[in-house]
N, C-alpha and C positions, 0 to 999 in steps of 0.2 A: 527542304529550301530553307526552313526554320534554324536549322543548326549550322548551315551555310553562312546565314545572317548575322548568328550568335558568334561564329569563328570570325566574321570581318569586323564584328563590333569589338569583340576581343583583342583582335590586332592591332585597331584603332587608339583603344585605350591603353594596350601594352606601348605602343609609340609616344605617344602623349606622356605617359610616366617617364619613360626612358629618356624621353628629351627632359624631363623636369630633372630628373637625377644627375643628366650631362649640365644643367643649368646650374644645379647646388654644387656640383664638382668644381665648373670653373668659377663659380663665386666665391667660393671657400679658398680656391687657389690665390684668386686675385686681392682677396683680403688678406690672407698670409702674406702673400708677396708685399702687399701695401705697407702692412704691420711691420714687416721686416726692413723695407725700405725707409721708413719715415723713422722707425728707431734709429737706423743708422746713423742717418743725418742729424737727427735729433743729438742722439748720444756724440757725434763729432763736434756739432755747432756748441753743445753745452760744455763740452770739455774744452773747446777754443775760447768761448766765452770766460769761462771760469780763468783758464789761462790768461786771457787778458788783462784781468784784474792784477793777476801777480805780475806779469811783465809791467804794466803800468807802475806798479810800487817799485820792480827792480830797475827799471831803466832811470828813474828818479834817484835812486841810491846811487847807481853807478854813476849818474853825472854827478852827483854831489861829490863821490869819494874821486871823479877824475880832476874836478875843480879843487878839491884839498889837496890831493897829491901829486896831479898832473901826470901820471904815470901812463905811457902807451896802452898798458894792459888794460885798465878801465876805460880809455876811451875806445878801444876794441871792442870791447864787451857790451859797451854802451850802442854802440853803431849795430852788433850782430843783433843784440835784444830789439833793437829801433826796426831792422829788417824783418825780423821774426812777428814783432807785432804788425807790421803793414801787410805782411802775407794773410796772418789770420783774419785780420780785420777784414781785407780783400775778399777772402772766403765768406765770412761770414755775410758781407753784403751782395754778394753772390747768390747766397742760399736764404733768402729771407723767408720766411714760412708763413707769413699771415699780415693781414692788413694792421694787426695791433703791433707786431714786432716793426713793421714800415713806418709807423707812426715814431715808436721809440727811437728809431735811427734818424728820420729825416723830419720829423716836424716837433714842435714846442710842446710841452714845456721841457722836454728832454735833448731832442734833434743831438743824439749821442755821436752820428756820423763827423757833424760838424766838430763837437768838442775833440773826438778822436784824432782828425786829420789836424785840428788846432794843435793838438798836446805833439804830434809828428814835426809840424813845423817848427814848435819851439824847440824840439830836441836838437834837429837838424842846425838851427841857428844858434845854438848853444854849443855843437860839435864844432860849428865855424869860429865862434868867438865866445871864448870860456869866461862868462864875468858872473858876479854875483847877481846883478838882477835878473838876467837869463834862467839863471838856477832857480830863484825863487819863484820865477813864472811858471818855470816846469813843476815844482811842487805843488803849486797852488792848481794847475790843471789836472795834474797827477790827482790831488785830493778830489778834483770838481767831478771827473769821468769815473771815479771809484764806485760811488753809489749808483752811477746810471749804468754801470756795467752790472752791478750786482742786479740792479732791476730788470736789465736784459736777460741776465741769466734766469732769474726766477720766473721771468715771464716764458723763455724758452721751455724751462722745466713744467712748467704748467700745462703750457699748450700739448707737449708730450704725454703728459697724464691723461689730459683731453682725448689725445687721438688713441690712445691705448683703450680709453674707456668706451669711446665709439666703436673701435674696432672689435672689441670684447663683447659688445652689444650684437654688432653683425654676427659675431660668430655664435651667440646664441640664437640670432636669427636662422642661420643656416642650419644649426643643430636641429630647431625644432621644423623647419621647411622640410628639412630630409627625412625627420622621423615622419612627418605626417603624410610623405610622398611615398614612403615604405608602409606605412599604415595604408593608403590609398591603394597601392599595387597590392598588398594582401588581401584588400575587401573587393577590388575592381579585376583582379588578374588572378592572384594566386588562388582563391576560393573558388572562382568561377571554373578556373583551369581543372582544378580537382574534380568538380561537379562535372564539368566537360568529359573528363578521362573517363571517369567513373561510368557516365552515360553510353559513352562511346566504346568502353570496355563491356558494359552489359550488353550494347547493340552487337557487337563482334561475338559474344557468347551465343546470343540468339541466333545470330546468322549462322555460328558454326554450327549450333545445333538443328538448323534447319536445311543446313547443307549437307551435315551427316545423314538426317532423315531422308533427304533426297538422293544421296548416293546410295543408300540401304534400300530405296525404294527403287532406284536404277539397278543395282546389284539384283536384288528379288527379281524384278522385271526381265532384267539380261538373263540370270539363270532359269526363268520360266521359258524365254524366248529360245535359249539354248536347248532346254527340254523338247519344247516344240519341235525345232528344225532338226534335232538330233532323231526324234520319233518321225517326222516326215521322211527325213534321209532313210533311216531303216525301213519305212513303208514302201518308199522307191526301190530302195535294194532288195527288199521282200517279192517286190512285183516283177524286178528284172531277174531275180533267180528263178519265181515261178515259172515265167515265159521260158526260161531256159531250161528248167525241169520238164516243161510240158514240152518242150522242142525235142529234149535226150529221151522222152519217153513215147513219142510217137512210134520211133523204128521197133523198140522191144516189145510194145503193147501190140504192133502191127504183126509179129513174127509170132507171138502167143497166139493172137486170135487166129492166123493162120494154119499155125501147128493143130490147135484144138479142132479149128473146121476141118482140117483133112483127116484128123484121126475120127472124127464122127463120121466124115463120108465113107472113110473105108471099112469103118463098122457096119454102115448101114448098107454097105455091098460085099460085105464078108470078105472083104481084101485085106484087112489088117492082120498083119504078121507079128511076131513078137520083137524082130528087130526094127520094124517100122515104129510100133511103140515104144520101143527103148529110145530109139533115135529122137523121135517127137518130145518125150518127157525130158531128154537131155538138153534139149534147145530151150523147152518151156523154163527148167530149172536155170539155166543160163542166164536166161533174159530176168527172170525173177531175182535172182541174186542182183543184176545189175540195178534191177529198180528198187531194190531193198537199200543197196548201197549208196544210191544216188539220195533215197531219203535220209540215211544215216548223215550224210554229209551235210544235206540242208538242216537237218536238226543241230548236227554241232556248229553249223555257221552261227547261229542263235542262241547258243548257249554261252554267256557272258558271265557265269557264276564265278569261274575259276581262272588264274594265272598258270599257266602252262610253261614247259618247256619245249622250245620247237625250233626249227632251222627257216632260215629265210627262203631257201629253197622251196620246202614246203607251203610257206605263204604264197609264193609266188603261184604255183600248181594248184592250189586250192582256188585262187582268184581266176587263173586260167579255164578251170573245170568249171565254175560257175557262169564264167563269159563267153563259152566254148562256141555256143551256137552265133553270137554275133562275130566274135573274132573269124570264124570259119565262111558265115555267109558273106561277111564283107570282105575277105582276103586279106585279113591283117595278120603280119607274122610277128611274133616277140622275139627278140635276140636279147638273151641272160648272159649276163657276165658276173656270176656269182660263184661264190665258193660253195660248195655243197654242205659243208659242216660248220658255216658261219652260223651261230645259234643266238637265241635270245630268250630269256626269261620273262614271260607278261602274258598281257591279253591278244591273243593270236587271231581270236574273230574279229577283235576290232581293226586290227592291222591289216586282216584280210578285206575288210571293208573299204579302208583307206586307198588299198589298192585297187579295189573293185572301182570307188568313185573316180580315182585318177583315170583309170583305164578306159572307163567309159566315156569320161571326157576325150581322151585323144580318140577313140572311135569315131565319137562325133564330130571331131575335126578332120579326122582321115575319109570318112566316107563321102566328103565335099571335094575331094582332091582326086583328080586323074593322074595318080602316077604309082609307085609301088607302095604299099602302105605297111611301115615298119614301126615298133615300139621297141626300144632299147631299155632296159632294166639293167641298170649297174648298181651292185652293192658291196661296199668294201669296208674293212675295219682300219681306222687310224687312230691310235693310241687308244683313249679309250671312249671313240665315238663309233657309230655306226653312219656310213654315208649311203643315201640311197638316192639316185636319180634316175628318174623315168622320164624318156625323152622320145619324142615323136618325131615325125619327118613332114607335119602339116604347115610348113613354112613359118610357124610361130604366132606369138600374140601380138595384137597392135600395141604399141607403146601408149597408147592413149588410154589403156583400159587395165595394163598388166597389173598396176597397183590396186585395182577395186576387185579383181577375181574371188579373192577370198572374202569380200564382204557379203554378209547376208542375203539373200535374193537378188543378188547382182547376176543376171545371165544376159548373153547376145543372142540366145534362143526363143524360139517362139514358146509362149507360155503352156502351150500344149505338149511342147517337146520338154523342156528345162524349168527347174523351178527356182536355181542359183541357190541351191544350200548345200549341195555336196562336197563342194570344195570348203566352203565354209566349215562344212561338219569336220573334214579331213583336218582342217587347223584346229580346231577345238579338240579331237582326240589327240594330236600329236602333242599339242601343247599343254593340255591338262592330264591326260593319260600317262603320255610315254616322257613328259618334261623336254619335249625336243622341239624342234622349229621345222616351218616349211616356207619356202620362199618359190616363186617362178619366175622364170629367164629365158630367153632367147639364147640358144644354142647351136653351134654347128657339129654334127656328127659324121665321121668316116666310117663306111661301111662298103666292102668289096669296090675298094677304089674310088668309091663316089663320094661325093660331100652333100650329105641332107642336112636342112636348115628345119628347127623345129621348136617347139616350145618344150622347156626342161623342168620338171618338177623335182627339187632338190629336198630331201629329208634327212633332218640330223637327229641322231638319237643317242642318248647317253646309254653306255653301257650298264648294266648292274648285274651283281651276283644272284643265283639262283636262292630262292628262299628255302 
């Protein structure tokens, strides 16, 4: 709030200083314009007034020559000079610059306008009737107006000098005002702006540092959460596989127990032949090997230490084997469309884990539907990418939640059934470990001339060379 107040205050000061500079600019412009205009008019008036003195002498001279010689040239020249003198006098009268000049032209003791017009009339009268008496009057009037014209010219020149001096003082005033305004701008705007910018820069740095710390904390927290989710997902997978192993072990253990009990019973009744002993031993060994292989598969599934070279066909088969009891008990059929030789170099266990999570999700959806239960697995290579489509016929995912299914702890199942971490874990494995992408959509799949609609999980994995 304090910074906002300072910024508002700074804006107001800037606006005031800006208006001051605009004022000084217009003041300087008007002053210079006035100086130029006044000097133009004064220069013209002074020039014309000075010319009036010359014309008064020339007209008197031409009048004398006209009287003495009587030629038309002198008469025409006199008449022409008279017209020019009248025109110039009219211009001066129309551009009186001050009350002092007005007094010189229209008031005593000078009354210059009266004497000049009297001179004009005398010339006009002489041109009509050239005689000596009128010529003498012209000469007297010329001598009379000459000093008056000199006085008028000197006053015009004095006024021009005063005007220049006044405007020069205004220029100095403008210069000082502009410099003071610029100084105030520096003190009230520039320096506070620099301080404000430095303060904001420091605040921005502090904010960046704070945000960086928050981001680092969030990343650290997210990594910890991902580890927790991965561990939870792994534990749930282990629980699922242990249930599967327990289901797979029941039959061979029952067979081994039955054979052992039969051997003991036959031994007790002395009815054990070598043939019966060998047959029972073979059955026990066969089922023992089956149990051993199951344990080995279980051990390999949780061995994440090394990348290996494997085929996608083997990945599907391992996922099917680890979920065989659920698939068989729920009458779910897996339809494969995959090249048996399509291979990949990477962490097979993690990819099997992804398949298990997705297949479990498909199984959970299909067991709620009274229809033939299928899961279609299609794997193909295109350019340098592997496309994996796992599609069920469970009628699809609601559009309201399809964008949320990969979020951590999101589930539509009861908490006792699902934790909402399996699909999130799939996304983390595919994106971070395999540098790929996984998306969910609803698609139609044709099989045996029938159209089935369901959820489709599409995994895209870039190929890489074997290390």
